[in-house]
Each structure stands twice: as C-alpha cells, then as structure tokens.
C-alpha positions in Angstrom: -3.4 10.5 -8.5 -2.3 14.1 -8.5 -5.8 15.3 -9.5 -7.4 13.3 -6.7 -5.0 14.9 -4.2 -5.5 18.3 -5.8 -9.3 17.9 -5.6 -9.0 17.0 -1.9 -10.8 13.7 -2.4 -11.2 11.9 1.0 -8.8 9.0 1.3 -7.3 9.7 -2.1 -4.2 7.7 -1.1 -6.2 4.6 0.0 -5.3 1.7 -2.3 -6.4 -1.8 -2.6 -3.4 -4.2 -2.5 -3.9 -7.6 -4.1 -1.4 -10.4 -3.4 -1.3 -14.1 -4.0 -0.4 -16.7 -1.3 1.8 -19.7 -1.7 -1.2 -21.8 -2.7 -2.1 -19.3 -5.5 -5.1 -17.9 -3.6 -5.7 -14.2 -4.1 -6.1 -11.8 -1.2 -7.0 -8.1 -1.2 -7.0 -5.4 1.4 -6.9 -1.6 1.6 -3.6 0.0 2.6 -2.3 3.5 2.6 0.0 4.8 -0.1 2.9 6.4 1.7 4.9 7.7 -1.2 5.3 7.5 -4.9 7.9 8.5 -7.4 9.1 7.3 -10.8 10.5 4.2 -9.2 7.2 2.9 -7.7 4.6 3.1 -5.0 5.5 2.7 -1.3 3.5 1.3 1.7 4.4 0.1 5.1 3.3 -2.8 7.2 4.3 -5.6 9.6 6.8 -7.9 8.1 5.1 -10.9 9.7 1.6 -10.0 8.5 -0.4 -12.1 6.1 0.3 -9.7 3.3 4.1 -9.8 4.0 3.9 -13.7 3.9 2.1 -13.4 0.5 4.7 -11.0 -0.8 7.4 -13.4 0.3 5.7 -16.3 -1.6 5.0 -14.3 -4.7 6.4 -10.9 -5.5 3.7 -10.2 -8.2 1.0 -7.9 -7.0 -1.5 -5.2 -8.0 -2.7 -2.0 -6.5 -5.9 -0.2 -7.3 -7.1 3.3 -6.7 -10.7 4.3 -7.1 -12.2 7.7 -6.8 -16.0 7.5 -7.2 -16.3 11.3 -7.0 -14.5 11.8 -10.3 -15.4 8.4 -11.9 -11.8 7.5 -12.2 -9.6 4.5 -11.3 -6.1 3.3 -11.8 -5.0 -0.3 -11.7 -1.2 -0.9 -11.4 0.5 -4.3 -11.7 4.1 -5.0 -10.8 6.7 -6.6 -8.6 7.0 -5.8 -4.9 10.4 -5.4 -3.2 11.3 -4.5 0.4 12.5 -1.0 1.0 15.9 -0.3 2.5 15.9 -0.1 6.3 16.9 3.6 6.2 13.7 4.4 4.3 11.6 2.5 6.8 13.4 4.3 9.7 12.7 7.6 8.1 9.0 6.8 7.5 8.6 5.5 11.1 10.1 8.8 12.5 7.4 10.7 10.6 4.5 8.7 12.2 2.4 10.1 15.0 3.3 8.6 18.3 0.1 6.6 18.5 0.8 5.1 15.1 4.3 4.2 16.3 3.0 2.5 19.4 0.5 0.5 17.4 3.3 -0.6 15.0 5.4 -1.5 18.0 2.9 -3.7 19.8 0.7 -5.1 17.1 1.2 -8.7 16.0 -0.7 -8.0 12.8 -2.8 -10.9 11.4 -2.4 -12.9 14.6 -5.3 -13.8 16.9 -6.1 -11.3 19.6 -8.1 -12.2 22.8 -9.9 -8.8 22.7 -9.5 -5.1 22.0 -8.7 -4.5 25.7 -5.5 -6.6 25.3 -4.3 -4.4 22.5 -5.2 -1.2 24.4 -3.3 -2.4 27.5 -0.3 -3.4 25.4 -0.2 0.1 23.9 -0.5 1.7 27.4 2.3 -0.4 28.7 4.6 0.4 25.7 3.8 4.1 26.1 4.7 4.1 29.7 7.9 2.1 29.1 9.0 4.3 26.2 8.6 7.9 27.3 11.3 8.9 24.8 11.4 8.8 21.0 10.6 5.3 19.7 12.8 3.3 17.4 11.4 1.4 14.5 10.7 -2.2 15.4 12.4 -4.7 13.2 9.1 -6.2 12.3 7.8 -3.0 10.7 8.9 -1.6 7.4 8.2 -0.7 3.8 7.6 -2.2 0.5 7.6 -0.7 -3.0 5.5 -1.9 -6.0 7.6 -1.4 -9.1 5.0 -1.0 -11.9 5.1 -2.9 -15.2 1.5 -2.2 -16.2 -0.9 0.8 -15.7 -4.5 0.9 -16.6 -6.4 4.1 -16.4 -10.2 4.2 -16.5 -12.5 7.2 -16.8 -16.1 6.4 -16.3 -18.9 7.9 -18.4 -22.6 8.1 -17.9 -23.3 6.3 -21.2 -21.0 3.4 -20.2 -18.6 4.3 -23.1 -15.8 4.5 -20.6 -12.3 5.5 -21.6 -9.6 2.9 -20.8 -5.9 3.0 -21.5 -3.2 0.5 -20.7 0.4 1.5 -20.5 3.1 -1.2 -20.7 6.9 -0.8 -20.9 8.4 -0.1 -24.3 12.2 0.2 -24.0 14.1 2.3 -21.6 11.8 4.8 -19.7 9.2 4.6 -22.5 5.6 3.3 -22.4 3.4 1.8 -25.0 -0.3 3.1 -24.8 -3.2 1.0 -25.9 -6.8 2.1 -25.9 -9.1 -0.7 -24.5 -12.8 -1.3 -25.1 -15.0 -0.3 -22.2 
C-alpha cells in the first residue's frame, strides 16, 4: 500500500469490498479506504445501504487492492466492526461540503426516480444548512480487522510470487509461500 501511495498510482486507495448477504450470496463493490493502521482498514458508508445490511448479517468480509501499473495486489480477509461515533464524526468533518451534502441526502441503495431528484435534494439541503453540517446518524465508518493477508507480485513469465500471512500468536504472523 505504501509503495502504491508513494508511486502516486491513481486511485491507490480504491479497494474492492466483498461481503455476503443473509442468504449466503456474495456481493462486491469498490469503496475508498479512508484510513489504515495496525488495527485495521477503515471505510465509510450509509448504515442502511446494502453493504451495511450484509455486514450486519455476516461480519466476515474481504478487501482487495489491485495496482496494475506495478503488477501487485493484496487480498485481506477479516471481521468487520462498526467504528465509534467519535471516529465517524471526525471523518465527516474532514469531508468536502459536497460530500457531506451527498451523505446527508442520499438513501444509498434505495430506488431513485432520477438524477434530478438527487440534485434537487442536495440543493435544498445546501440552502437549509448554510452552516457547518453535522454527521447524519445514517452515515459512519467500519473497520476490517484482518486475519489473513495475501500478497501477489505478478511476473511476465507467470511465475508470480504469492505470500499468505496468517496470525501466529500475539502480534506475530506466519508466512507461507504459495504456488502461482
């Protein structure tokens, strides 16, 4: 991840998030990584969206980063938990106003009569809230707490390098080389 950011790769923090619904059907979409630290990987969304309903049904999920420019990818599996409200408040304050307005009025994953409806709702919210916006209760963050990493480095000869990291005791990881 650090090398992708350092190399200024476009959309380096775009990640595919895979979840499973209550019927066991998989779903995948691209979301933006907001933060990462030794405790996990954070992203923000609407708490009533399809992805939030999937997370509520099954906390097991996976994220995937792919950087074709460097022939690298990382797959991370783990458990998702909701971030504390204070973390979501802080993240919301850092958003540009247009992103805040979109988070305020969007009923993510729900049917919408047309784009014009969304644009009108944003205009109305903007005119009604000419002061700093407060985070809506339906918007906030999640963290994927990893329990498995797989790193892949592509090679022209298809003899790719793959390594899987799994927990081994307290703050230690076991590394296994995998066949390409």
